[in-house]
N, CA, C and O of each residue as an XYZ file, in Angstrom:
856
protein
N      -6.532     15.478      5.362
C      -6.975     14.644      4.554
C      -8.380     14.534      4.513
O      -9.121     14.930      5.413
N      -8.896     13.766      3.026
C     -10.071     13.714      2.842
C     -11.116     12.381      3.651
O     -10.528     11.310      3.501
N     -12.100     12.244      4.225
C     -12.759     11.232      4.422
C     -14.085     10.868      3.331
O     -14.468     11.716      2.526
N     -14.609      9.734      3.409
C     -15.451      9.342      2.760
C     -16.906     10.148      2.989
O     -17.974      9.834      2.463
N     -16.760     10.853      3.570
C     -18.226     12.231      4.063
C     -18.027     13.028      3.154
O     -18.871     13.346      2.317
N     -16.653     13.525      3.230
C     -15.988     14.764      2.339
C     -16.609     14.303      0.604
O     -17.490     14.954      0.042
N     -15.898     13.020     -0.043
C     -16.803     12.436     -0.950
C     -18.462     12.869     -1.272
O     -19.008     13.330     -2.275
N     -18.740     12.657     -0.525
C     -20.153     12.519     -0.921
C     -20.610     13.668     -0.486
O     -21.794     13.767     -0.807
N     -20.229     14.601      0.103
C     -20.806     15.954      0.321
C     -20.679     17.070     -0.909
O     -21.298     18.091     -1.206
N     -19.648     16.402     -1.421
C     -19.154     16.817     -2.903
C     -20.196     16.258     -4.153
O     -20.602     16.957     -5.081
N     -20.486     14.957     -3.946
C     -21.302     14.404     -5.066
C     -22.892     14.253     -4.839
O     -23.716     13.929     -5.695
N     -23.166     14.609     -3.283
C     -24.282     14.054     -3.290
C     -25.559     15.241     -4.221
O     -26.635     14.791     -4.614
N     -25.237     16.440     -4.391
C     -26.317     17.113     -5.263
C     -25.962     16.521     -6.681
O     -26.765     16.954     -7.507
N     -25.185     15.818     -7.145
C     -25.196     15.387     -8.536
C     -26.096     13.853     -8.926
O     -26.420     13.293     -9.972
N     -26.278     13.554     -7.368
C     -26.864     12.095     -7.339
C     -28.529     12.344     -7.190
O     -28.866     13.471     -6.829
N     -29.586     11.346     -7.451
C     -30.816     11.231     -6.398
C     -30.772     10.379     -5.423
O     -31.809      9.753     -5.205
N     -29.834     10.171     -4.751
C     -29.967      9.069     -3.656
C     -29.626     10.324     -2.144
O     -28.923     11.305     -1.900
N     -30.484      9.602     -1.590
C     -30.612     10.239     -0.143
C     -28.728     10.070      0.650
O     -27.879      9.236      0.335
N     -28.617     11.164      1.676
C     -27.264     10.846      2.134
C     -26.984     10.025      2.994
O     -25.808      9.819      3.290
N     -28.309      9.179      3.763
C     -28.239      8.294      4.639
C     -27.575      6.792      3.697
O     -26.735      6.014      4.148
N     -28.245      6.704      2.302
C     -27.830      5.617      1.483
C     -26.267      5.714      0.965
O     -25.462      4.803      0.772
N     -26.149      6.879      0.837
C     -24.793      7.359     -0.057
C     -23.848      6.734      1.084
O     -22.903      6.040      0.709
N     -24.047      6.937      2.419
C     -22.858      6.345      3.447
C     -22.988      5.261      3.876
O     -22.556      5.034      5.006
N     -23.696      4.110      3.039
C     -23.743      2.829      2.926
C     -22.965      2.555      1.970
O     -21.833      2.090      2.105
N     -23.562      2.848      0.825
C     -23.050      2.633     -0.662
C     -21.774      2.717     -0.684
O     -21.080      1.742     -0.972
N     -21.107      4.288     -0.284
C     -19.805      4.881     -1.167
C     -18.984      3.970     -0.095
O     -18.540      3.056     -0.790
N     -18.607      3.781      1.092
C     -17.416      3.724      1.462
C     -16.587      2.066      0.795
O     -15.423      1.765      0.532
N     -17.894      1.332      0.735
C     -16.958     -0.036      0.007
C     -16.431      0.425     -1.539
O     -15.467     -0.122     -2.074
N     -17.354      1.714     -2.289
C     -16.889      1.940     -3.593
C     -15.639      2.278     -3.376
O     -14.668      1.560     -3.617
N     -15.608      3.744     -2.761
C     -14.283      3.999     -2.390
C     -13.172      3.155     -2.570
O     -12.315      3.150     -3.454
N     -13.412      2.096     -1.105
C     -12.243      1.063     -0.826
C     -11.703      0.369     -2.063
O     -10.565     -0.096     -2.001
N     -12.692      0.209     -3.631
C     -12.549     -0.391     -4.189
C     -11.371      0.392     -5.014
O     -10.293     -0.034     -5.428
N     -11.894      1.533     -5.090
C     -11.000      2.491     -6.019
C      -9.241      2.695     -5.440
O      -8.211      2.672     -6.113
N      -9.427      2.896     -3.920
C      -8.233      3.070     -3.402
C      -7.466      1.931     -3.518
O      -6.322      2.206     -3.879
N      -7.676      0.687     -3.337
C      -6.989     -0.408     -3.591
C      -6.831     -0.397     -4.571
O      -5.604     -0.486     -4.581
N      -7.276     -0.329     -6.088
C      -6.887     -0.284     -7.577
C      -5.897      0.718     -7.608
O      -4.897      0.466     -8.280
N      -5.970      1.915     -6.963
C      -5.092      2.618     -7.203
C      -3.995      2.173     -6.275
O      -2.866      2.625     -6.466
N      -4.184      1.449     -5.427
C      -2.352      0.918     -4.617
C      -1.967     -0.059     -5.538
O      -0.813     -0.488     -5.543
N      -2.819     -0.451     -6.317
C      -1.928     -1.473     -6.986
C      -0.973     -1.052     -8.197
O       0.137     -1.442     -8.560
N      -1.877     -0.084     -8.672
C      -1.142      0.491     -9.648
C       0.373      1.400     -9.262
O       1.388      1.425     -9.958
N       0.143      2.108     -7.937
C       1.021      2.444     -7.533
C       2.387      1.562     -6.980
O       3.513      2.045     -6.859
N       1.973      0.052     -6.654
C       2.837     -1.212     -6.273
C       3.685     -0.955     -7.629
O       4.846     -0.549     -7.581
N       3.068     -1.199     -8.730
C       3.498     -1.673     -9.924
C       4.785     -0.503    -10.479
O       5.827     -0.860    -11.029
N       4.440      0.790    -10.204
C       5.413      2.076     -9.988
C       6.535      2.009     -8.999
O       7.600      2.627     -9.005
N       6.077      1.137     -8.157
C       7.410      1.353     -6.967
C       7.086      2.600     -5.937
O       7.934      3.015     -5.146
N       5.553      3.230     -6.057
C       6.125      4.293     -5.518
C       6.377      4.222     -3.752
O       6.505      3.247     -3.011
N       6.381      5.598     -3.486
C       6.895      5.879     -1.884
C       4.874      6.203     -1.309
O       4.468      6.081     -0.154
N       4.241      6.496     -2.204
C       2.923      6.652     -1.820
C       2.465      5.544     -0.706
O       2.208      5.960      0.423
N       2.350      4.080     -1.001
C       2.160      3.314     -0.355
C       3.411      2.412      0.481
O       3.537      1.195      0.622
N       4.445      3.807      1.065
C       5.621      3.046      1.836
C       4.554      2.727      3.304
O       3.518      3.321      3.602
N       5.072      1.865      3.862
C       5.381      1.363      5.506
C       6.623      1.094      5.965
O       7.559      0.843      5.206
N       6.730      1.132      7.385
C       8.016      0.726      7.782
C       7.469     -0.620      8.994
O       6.410     -1.143      9.341
N       8.799     -0.721      9.285
C       8.499     -2.104     10.397
C       9.829     -2.012     11.038
O      10.827     -1.466     10.568
N       9.700     -2.671     12.275
C      10.621     -2.332     13.154
C      10.308     -3.616     14.142
O       9.358     -3.598     14.925
N      11.378     -4.937     13.996
C      11.470     -6.156     14.489
C      12.158     -6.664     15.241
O      13.316     -6.788     14.841
N      11.866     -7.185     16.602
C      12.893     -7.406     17.437
C      13.233     -8.908     17.340
O      12.273     -9.670     17.458
N      14.543     -9.488     17.129
C      15.043    -10.880     16.607
C      15.435    -11.166     18.268
O      15.608    -10.189     18.997
N      15.551    -12.435     18.767
C      15.894    -12.675     19.968
C      17.125    -13.711     19.741
O      17.727    -13.963     18.698
N      17.273    -14.139     20.821
C      18.835    -14.823     20.611
C      18.364    -15.931     19.596
O      17.280    -16.506     19.692
N      19.511    -16.223     18.386
C      19.231    -17.660     17.430
C      18.020    -17.509     16.757
O      17.584    -18.473     16.128
N      17.015    -15.792     16.805
C      16.123    -16.372     15.759
C      16.737    -16.043     14.596
O      17.786    -15.401     14.546
N      15.940    -16.584     13.353
C      16.253    -16.452     12.064
C      15.251    -15.941     11.387
O      15.529    -15.155     10.481
N      13.977    -16.233     11.639
C      13.188    -15.361     10.985
C      11.963    -14.737     11.903
O      11.821    -15.020     13.093
N      11.137    -13.880     11.193
C      10.264    -13.136     11.565
C       8.945    -12.669     10.897
O       9.103    -11.972      9.895
N       7.966    -12.870     11.189
C       6.577    -12.464     10.259
C       6.824    -11.061     10.329
O       7.487    -10.546     11.229
N       6.135    -10.251      9.100
C       6.294     -8.761      8.775
C       4.772     -8.822      8.924
O       4.091     -9.846      8.979
N       4.220     -7.150      8.997
C       2.745     -7.213      8.986
C       1.861     -7.776      8.013
O       2.371     -8.381      7.070
N       0.743     -7.685      8.084
C       0.269     -9.035      7.047
C      -0.438     -7.492      5.670
O      -1.179     -7.678      4.704
N      -0.013     -6.555      6.006
C      -0.108     -5.374      5.098
C       0.905     -5.417      4.077
O       0.695     -4.886      2.986
N       1.952     -5.987      4.332
C       3.079     -5.953      3.355
C       2.868     -6.405      2.317
O       2.025     -7.295      2.431
N       3.251     -6.245      1.122
C       3.408     -6.364     -0.275
C       4.674     -6.563     -0.954
O       4.660     -7.015     -2.099
N       5.887     -6.246     -0.316
C       6.907     -6.508     -0.494
C       7.932     -5.497      0.167
O       7.547     -4.451      0.689
N       9.433     -5.927      0.102
C      10.245     -4.802      0.794
C      10.610     -3.794     -0.057
O      10.683     -4.081     -1.252
N      10.873     -2.602      0.317
C      11.098     -1.261     -0.219
C      12.713     -0.979     -0.120
O      13.069      0.022      0.504
N      13.603     -1.747     -0.657
C      14.961     -1.565     -0.466
C      15.356     -2.604      0.720
O      14.571     -3.474      1.098
N      16.417     -2.458      1.168
C      17.285     -3.000      2.228
C      16.952     -2.873      3.635
O      17.198     -1.854      4.282
N      16.493     -3.720      4.023
C      15.994     -3.812      5.827
C      17.869     -3.570      6.265
O      18.911     -3.759      5.637
N      17.588     -3.139      7.459
C      19.063     -2.785      8.235
C      19.364     -3.365      9.834
O      18.251     -3.446     10.353
N      20.205     -3.713     10.629
C      20.221     -3.675     11.813
C      20.163     -2.457     12.616
O      21.021     -1.608     12.376
N      19.329     -2.229     13.498
C      19.084     -0.706     14.182
C      20.492     -0.467     14.519
O      21.162     -1.216     15.231
N      20.878      0.543     14.006
C      22.129      1.080     14.586
C      23.390      1.233     13.765
O      24.277      2.056     13.992
N      23.368      0.210     12.632
C      24.078      0.037     11.532
C      23.606      1.204     10.294
O      22.547      1.764     10.011
N      24.780      1.223      9.835
C      24.509      2.115      8.443
C      24.743      1.309      7.160
O      24.790      1.991      6.136
N      24.913     -0.131      7.012
C      24.923     -0.803      6.287
C      23.948     -1.967      5.859
O      23.936     -3.072      6.401
N      22.995     -1.514      4.641
C      21.643     -2.691      4.849
C      22.354     -4.195      4.531
O      23.420     -4.414      3.956
N      21.536     -5.001      5.020
C      21.704     -6.508      4.875
C      21.267     -6.485      3.136
O      20.431     -5.828      2.514
N      22.405     -7.679      2.664
C      22.045     -8.033      1.315
C      21.425     -9.585      1.159
O      21.408    -10.625      1.818
N      20.893     -9.053     -0.212
C      19.659    -10.278     -0.407
C      20.268    -11.639     -0.461
O      21.480    -11.839     -0.548
N      19.508    -12.400     -0.415
C      20.152    -14.160     -0.809
C      19.942    -13.743     -2.622
O      19.239    -12.838     -3.071
N      20.756    -14.681     -3.368
C      20.342    -14.142     -4.556
C      20.259    -15.828     -5.309
O      19.643    -16.087     -6.343
N      21.068    -16.838     -4.453
C      21.340    -18.011     -4.888
C      20.883    -18.925     -3.621
O      21.614    -18.799     -2.639
N      19.622    -19.964     -3.465
C      19.642    -20.419     -2.598
C      21.050    -21.077     -2.139
O      21.097    -21.037     -0.910
N      21.929    -21.524     -2.554
C      23.299    -22.229     -2.421
C      24.006    -21.339     -1.022
O      24.713    -21.761     -0.107
N      23.494    -19.990     -1.299
C      24.284    -19.064     -0.283
C      23.831    -19.301      0.995
O      24.611    -19.068      1.918
N      22.261    -19.893      1.337
C      21.915    -20.352      2.550
C      23.041    -21.152      3.480
O      23.440    -20.916      4.621
N      23.396    -22.214      2.509
C      24.398    -23.462      2.923
C      25.716    -22.425      3.930
O      26.378    -22.920      4.843
N      25.796    -21.420      3.614
C      26.914    -20.432      4.092
C      26.862    -20.610      5.508
O      27.882    -20.812      6.166
N      25.622    -20.539      6.048
C      25.176    -19.763      7.583
C      24.215    -20.468      8.250
O      23.042    -20.244      8.549
N      25.148    -21.571      8.453
C      24.324    -22.677      9.453
C      25.042    -22.044     10.808
O      24.948    -23.001     11.577
N      25.584    -21.179     11.412
C      25.498    -20.782     12.418
C      25.156    -19.524     12.601
O      25.168    -18.775     11.625
N      24.753    -18.994     13.990
C      24.672    -17.840     14.480
C      25.562    -16.874     14.380
O      26.764    -17.130     14.435
N      25.116    -15.680     14.225
C      26.071    -14.448     14.146
C      25.185    -13.063     14.012
O      24.078    -12.683     14.392
N      26.182    -12.573     13.336
C      25.818    -10.925     12.807
C      24.944    -11.365     11.672
O      25.369    -12.242     10.921
N      23.772    -10.841     11.480
C      23.243    -11.003     10.054
C      23.605    -10.370      9.276
O      23.573     -9.143      9.366
N      24.244    -11.252      7.873
C      24.420    -10.279      6.327
C      23.800    -10.252      5.554
O      23.966     -9.302      4.790
N      22.500    -11.412      5.168
C      21.737    -11.416      3.967
C      20.296    -11.642      4.585
O      20.134    -12.117      5.709
N      19.532    -11.357      3.963
C      18.064    -11.362      3.914
C      17.680    -11.885      2.651
O      18.182    -11.732      1.538
N      16.510    -12.651      3.107
C      15.158    -13.202      2.232
C      13.768    -12.805      2.704
O      13.354    -12.807      3.864
N      13.123    -12.464      1.594
C      11.570    -12.228      2.407
C      11.090    -13.640      1.384
O      11.490    -14.101      0.315
N      10.041    -13.990      2.357
C       9.483    -15.663      1.719
C       7.847    -15.008      2.324
O       7.667    -14.560      3.457
N       7.256    -15.064      1.709
C       5.492    -14.243      1.610
C       5.647    -13.206      2.265
O       5.971    -12.143      1.736
N       5.420    -13.365      3.641
C       5.281    -12.076      4.519
C       6.331    -12.378      5.621
O       6.402    -11.767      6.687
N       7.158    -13.425      5.222
C       8.159    -13.678      6.200
C       9.420    -13.447      5.932
O      10.009    -14.063      5.044
N      10.282    -12.042      7.066
C      11.472    -11.922      6.768
C      12.794    -13.330      7.724
O      12.655    -13.685      8.894
N      13.619    -13.694      7.024
C      14.715    -14.639      7.252
C      16.332    -13.860      7.344
O      16.813    -13.264      6.380
N      16.792    -13.953      8.226
C      17.916    -13.626      8.350
C      19.187    -14.677      8.085
O      19.178    -15.876      8.366
N      20.170    -14.006      7.538
C      21.106    -15.071      7.315
C      22.879    -14.351      7.772
O      23.367    -13.365      7.220
N      23.435    -15.024      8.690
C      22.433    -16.303      9.704
C      21.887    -15.518     10.691
O      21.925    -14.301     10.871
N      21.338    -16.482     11.343
C      20.492    -15.811     12.702
C      20.973    -15.120     13.571
O      22.202    -15.178     13.529
N      20.738    -14.725     14.055
C      21.385    -13.621     14.915
C      21.608    -14.045     16.259
O      20.655    -14.395     16.956
N      23.024    -14.045     16.778
C      23.316    -14.668     17.927
C      23.169    -13.621     18.987
O      23.660    -14.061     20.027
N      22.767    -12.607     19.120
C      22.362    -11.810     20.355
C      20.956    -11.212     19.707
O      20.625    -11.193     18.522
N      20.152    -10.672     21.008
C      19.011     -9.912     20.255
C      19.389     -8.665     19.644
O      20.281     -7.968     20.128
N      18.622     -8.281     18.384
C      18.945     -7.335     17.364
C      17.565     -6.866     17.084
O      16.517     -7.505     17.182
N      17.799     -5.305     16.618
C      16.299     -4.976     16.067
C      16.344     -4.848     14.378
O      17.430     -4.548     13.881
N      15.638     -4.984     13.838
C      15.744     -5.289     12.223
C      14.720     -4.405     11.971
O      13.557     -4.628     12.310
N      15.264     -2.936     11.115
C      14.328     -2.421     10.138
C      14.346     -2.595      8.731
O      15.004     -3.309      7.975
N      13.182     -1.505      8.536
C      13.185     -1.398      6.826
C      11.839     -0.775      6.646
O      11.188     -0.223      7.533
N      11.425     -0.959      5.135
C      10.539     -0.099      4.525
C       9.897     -0.822      3.979
O      10.454     -1.848      3.589
N       8.455     -0.643      3.695
C       7.939     -1.728      2.534
C       6.858     -1.194      2.136
O       6.219     -0.343      2.753
N       6.524     -1.781      0.816
C       5.051     -1.728      0.597
C       3.935     -1.736      0.976
O       3.445     -2.864      0.923
N       3.203     -0.882      1.392
C       1.653     -1.445      2.276
C       0.849     -1.083      1.694
O       0.745     -0.060      1.018
N      -0.158     -2.287      1.985
C      -1.572     -2.475      1.218
C      -2.439     -1.296      2.398
O      -2.439     -1.258      3.628
N      -2.956     -0.639      1.611
C      -4.168      0.426      2.463
C      -5.265     -0.004      3.111
O      -6.130     -0.767      2.680
N      -5.175      0.687      4.511
C      -6.334      0.122      5.411
C      -7.473     -0.016      4.623
O      -7.558      0.777      3.685
N      -8.389     -0.840      4.772
C      -9.704     -1.110      4.136
C     -10.569      0.475      4.878
O     -10.429      1.108      5.925
N     -11.536      0.610      3.562
C     -12.152      1.929      3.502
C     -13.460      1.385      4.431
O     -14.258      0.530      4.049
N     -13.482      1.799      5.214
C     -15.017      0.729      6.000
C     -16.079      1.886      6.382
O     -17.223      1.515      6.644
N     -15.850      2.921      6.418
C     -17.267      3.716      6.778
C     -16.907      5.331      6.547
O     -15.784      5.818      6.413
N     -17.878      5.847      6.542
C     -17.701      7.293      6.278
C     -16.685      8.407      6.694
O     -16.366      9.404      6.046
N     -16.162      7.921      8.177
C     -15.194      8.547      8.640
C     -13.758      8.158      7.922
O     -12.790      8.905      8.065
N     -13.696      7.257      7.340
C     -12.247      6.561      6.913
C     -11.766      7.420      6.132
O     -12.476      8.140      5.429
N     -10.318      7.465      6.154
C      -9.263      8.743      5.840
C      -8.975      7.962      4.338
O      -8.698      6.772      4.195
N      -9.102      8.831      3.437
C      -8.824      8.332      2.091
C      -7.348      8.942      2.253
O      -7.053     10.092      2.578
N      -6.241      7.547      1.850
C      -4.870      8.060      1.653
C      -4.185      8.744      0.390
O      -4.855      9.226     -0.523
N      -2.828      8.745      0.410
C      -2.275      9.210     -0.574
C      -2.197     10.937     -0.374
O      -1.876     11.622     -1.345
N      -2.486     11.521      0.833
C      -2.048     12.710      0.858
C      -2.936     13.478      0.141
O      -2.572     14.583     -0.260
N      -4.174     13.019     -0.110
C      -5.202     14.202     -1.079
C      -4.324     14.103     -2.745
O      -4.802     14.933     -3.518
N      -3.626     13.590     -3.127
C      -3.250     13.431     -4.371
C      -4.068     13.107     -5.332
O      -3.951     13.524     -6.484
N      -5.174     12.152     -4.839
C      -6.121     11.435     -5.787
C      -7.585     11.816     -5.417
O      -8.544     11.246     -5.938
N      -7.695     12.671     -4.621
C      -9.197     12.934     -3.743
C     -10.026     13.267     -5.274
O     -10.952     12.530     -5.614
N      -9.649     14.296     -6.036
C     -10.460     14.688     -7.134
C     -10.746     13.722     -8.148
O     -11.823     13.747     -8.745
N      -9.556     12.582     -8.466
C      -9.954     11.304     -9.314
C     -10.624     10.573     -9.069
O     -11.382     10.108     -9.920
N     -10.625     10.052     -7.449
C     -11.535      9.252     -6.799
C     -12.806      9.846     -7.058
O     -13.619      9.322     -7.821
N     -13.053     11.146     -6.326
C     -14.333     12.018     -6.794
C     -15.360     11.533     -7.873
O     -16.514     11.124     -7.743
N     -14.265     11.776     -9.415
C     -14.594     11.793    -10.095
C     -15.378     10.564    -10.761
O     -16.410     10.569    -11.433
N     -14.295      9.183    -10.229
C     -14.434      8.325    -10.334
C     -15.730      7.303     -9.727
O     -16.438      6.505    -10.342
N     -15.721      7.632     -8.466
C     -17.023      7.560     -7.908
C     -18.430      7.891     -8.625
O     -19.338      7.081     -8.812
N     -18.419      9.192     -8.969
C     -19.784      9.696     -9.716
C     -20.002      8.960    -11.041
O     -21.166      8.699    -11.344
N     -18.834      8.531    -12.011
C     -19.000      7.504    -12.871
C     -19.431      6.575    -13.041
O     -20.220      6.318    -13.951
N     -18.916      5.619    -11.982
C     -19.572      4.850    -11.215
C     -20.871      4.692    -11.381
O     -21.471      4.158    -12.314
N     -21.326      5.261    -10.278
C     -22.407      5.853     -9.788
C     -23.524      5.953    -10.895
O     -24.454      5.157    -11.019
N     -23.287      7.046    -11.670
C     -23.983      6.961    -13.224
C     -24.163      5.908    -14.048
O     -25.311      5.676    -14.427
N     -22.988      4.996    -14.525
C     -23.013      4.187    -14.890
C     -23.976      3.060    -14.237
O     -24.737      2.328    -14.870
N     -23.822      3.072    -13.127
C     -24.522      1.408    -12.476
C     -25.831      1.661    -11.953
O     -26.553      0.671    -11.827
N     -26.428      3.118    -11.521
C     -27.464      3.706    -11.714
C     -28.758      3.431    -12.177
O     -29.775      3.718    -11.546
N     -28.736      2.927    -13.175
C     -29.568      3.062    -14.797
C     -30.146      1.859    -14.513
O     -31.370      1.736    -14.546
N     -29.147      0.624    -14.137
C     -29.066     -0.703    -14.399
C     -30.148     -1.122    -13.030
O     -30.828     -2.147    -13.058
N     -30.159     -0.451    -12.227
C     -30.596     -1.263    -11.381
C     -31.921     -0.709    -10.636
O     -31.878      0.521    -10.625
N     -33.085     -1.215    -10.010
C     -34.384     -1.087    -10.424
C     -34.629     -0.525     -8.582
O     -35.398      0.410     -8.359
N     -33.977     -1.140     -7.569
C     -33.893     -0.756     -6.330
C     -32.448     -0.113     -5.751
O     -31.336     -0.232     -6.264
N     -32.720      0.418     -4.839
C     -31.611      0.844     -4.524
C     -30.511     -0.364     -3.352
O     -29.298     -0.554     -3.260
N     -31.544     -0.850     -2.748
C     -30.801     -2.021     -2.131
C     -30.408     -3.572     -2.884
O     -30.126     -4.683     -2.435
N     -30.558     -2.975     -4.295
C     -30.225     -4.049     -4.985
C     -28.603     -3.399     -5.776
O     -28.077     -4.157     -6.591
N     -28.071     -2.351     -5.556
C     -27.108     -1.497     -5.509
C     -25.986     -2.331     -5.550
O     -25.742     -3.032     -4.568
N     -25.170     -2.364     -6.672
C     -23.861     -3.391     -6.098
C     -22.642     -2.463     -5.069
O     -22.355     -1.266     -5.111
N     -22.162     -3.461     -4.267
C     -21.237     -2.930     -3.088
C     -20.060     -2.690     -3.622
O     -19.300     -2.051     -2.894
N     -19.559     -3.069     -4.914
C     -18.077     -3.057     -5.347
C     -18.267     -2.434     -6.609
O     -18.944     -2.935     -7.507
N     -17.790     -1.553     -6.671
C     -17.465     -0.495     -7.723
C     -16.447     -0.938     -8.885
O     -16.149     -0.180     -9.808
N     -16.021     -2.045     -8.768
C     -14.717     -2.511     -9.510
C     -15.438     -2.367    -10.964
O     -14.803     -1.742    -11.814
N     -16.516     -2.812    -11.265
C     -16.829     -3.543    -12.484
C     -17.430     -2.298    -13.659
O     -17.750     -2.312    -14.848
N     -17.368     -1.297    -12.593
C     -17.955      0.024    -13.256
C     -16.783      0.953    -13.181
O     -17.132      2.129    -13.278
N     -15.428      0.761    -13.029
C     -14.561      1.928    -13.002
C     -13.761      2.101    -14.301
O     -13.422      1.100    -14.932
N     -13.469      3.248    -14.692
C     -12.775      3.674    -15.790
C     -11.077      3.365    -15.739
O     -10.197      4.224    -15.689
N     -10.908      1.978    -15.765
C      -9.464      1.381    -15.625
C      -8.583      2.398    -16.266
O      -7.540      2.627    -15.652
N      -8.841      3.239    -17.682
C      -7.806      3.784    -18.168
C      -7.564      5.067    -17.473
O      -6.456      5.224    -16.960
N      -8.627      6.197    -17.367
C      -9.141      7.211    -16.384
C      -7.871      7.077    -15.168
O      -7.008      7.950    -15.077
N      -7.895      6.022    -14.384
C      -7.343      5.751    -13.190
C      -5.714      5.477    -13.562
O      -4.884      5.938    -12.779
N      -5.194      4.639    -14.900
C      -3.915      4.602    -14.920
C      -3.593      5.822    -15.437
O      -2.522      6.226    -14.984
N      -4.162      6.631    -16.286
C      -3.501      7.670    -16.758
C      -3.534      8.621    -15.619
O      -2.509      9.302    -15.650
N      -4.182      8.886    -14.785
C      -4.143      9.959    -13.194
C      -3.075      9.168    -12.381
O      -2.151      9.913    -12.054
N      -2.928      7.945    -11.976
C      -2.002      7.957    -11.235
C      -0.574      7.711    -12.117
O       0.435      7.741    -11.412
N      -0.392      7.515    -13.303
C       0.596      7.757    -14.151
C       1.367      9.460    -13.881
O       2.534      9.806    -13.698
N       0.153     10.175    -13.963
C       0.681     11.291    -14.032
C       0.871     12.136    -12.326
O       1.416     13.233    -12.204
N       0.479     11.594    -11.538
C       1.093     12.121    -10.429
C       2.209     11.262    -10.064
O       3.135     11.837     -9.491
N       2.356      9.715    -10.318
C       3.695      9.258     -9.727
C       4.991      9.751    -10.686
O       6.068      9.933    -10.117
N       4.872     10.001    -12.383
C       5.833     11.100    -13.045
C       6.111     12.208    -12.281
O       7.281     12.184    -11.898
N       5.552     13.081    -11.944
C       5.806     14.135    -11.456
C       6.423     13.962    -10.180
O       7.466     14.567     -9.932
N       5.773     13.027     -9.154
C       6.750     12.922     -8.349
C       8.347     12.018     -8.314
O       9.248     12.024     -7.476
N       8.225     11.458     -9.313
C       9.810     11.228     -9.882
C      10.557     12.526    -10.728
O      11.668     12.597    -11.252
N      10.205     12.837    -10.694
C      10.939     14.335    -11.741
C      11.415     15.261    -10.736
O      12.341     16.007    -11.056
N      10.841     15.342     -9.365
C      10.852     16.098     -8.345
C      11.582     15.192     -7.328
O      11.771     15.735     -6.239
N      12.129     13.649     -7.483
C      12.895     12.294     -6.832
C      13.855     12.114     -7.433
O      14.199     11.083     -6.856
N      14.768     12.313     -8.307
C      15.323     11.867     -9.295
C      16.385     10.574     -8.426
O      17.029      9.859     -9.195
N      16.524     10.342     -7.141
C      17.253      9.452     -6.539
C      16.369      8.052     -6.332
O      16.826      7.050     -5.783
N      15.020      8.168     -6.871
C      14.694      7.054     -6.268
C      13.400      6.977     -5.580
O      13.358      8.066     -5.007
N      12.194      6.279     -5.256
C      11.327      6.411     -4.609
C      11.560      6.019     -3.191
O      10.790      6.290     -2.270
N      13.030      5.155     -3.048
C      12.920      4.811     -1.462
C      14.424      4.903     -0.939
O      15.012      4.120     -0.192
N      14.941      6.218     -1.607
C      16.250      6.523     -1.416
C      16.478      6.870     -0.163
O      15.813      7.827      0.235
N      17.396      6.265      0.763
C      17.531      6.531      2.130
C      18.684      6.502      2.613
O      19.151      5.401      2.902
N      19.518      7.787      2.850
C      20.593      8.040      2.622
C      21.698      7.837      3.666
O      22.850      8.270      3.638
N      21.103      7.092      4.581
C      21.501      6.708      5.794
C      22.169      5.229      5.802
O      23.010      4.737      6.554
N      21.439      4.679      4.618
C      21.679      3.123      4.604
C      22.599      3.063      3.083
O      22.526      3.840      2.131
N      23.513      1.786      3.267
C      24.016      1.847      1.827
C      24.071      0.364      1.529
O      24.442     -0.031      0.424
């Protein structure tokens, strides 16, 4: 998979900025684009931002915080070793049915905290998948996510943003550190949609189909 350095190498001959300056400018710009793409992928519930969790619930535990990069659950969580997923709480009155501990049957995600109903009577491991916020692109060695599917799009967007922003800046040290205001949102949406629809055509069962969990 590509890094920010790879993007810089591809566009360097097209811009009038030294490599050492690009090494400073480009990581936050690429990060802006990556996070923008991720939000669109989240709208489409795409597996390209899939993460997984495994949380140990001790005796009498009924809730546990998930990772800070969790944007939402991707399908049902399940008890490790079981083949049946937990059911979601669909009405708050259902919570009142589970005053005692036992084998968890239902779940609810509140913010980034996973609640079990009932709380577990023995130590159990709960597993699941979630929509994961990409790691921050912080330097030239940062790896660009999405398995290379958007590398060309990101390269084009960075170059376009640079060309739009550069004439408005007198000195390079005044260069904006966030490319968001210069991004071609229509181009991003079209590029992401084409990838998502292409993957859906080859995965008709859905982006987070798990044949072992029902």
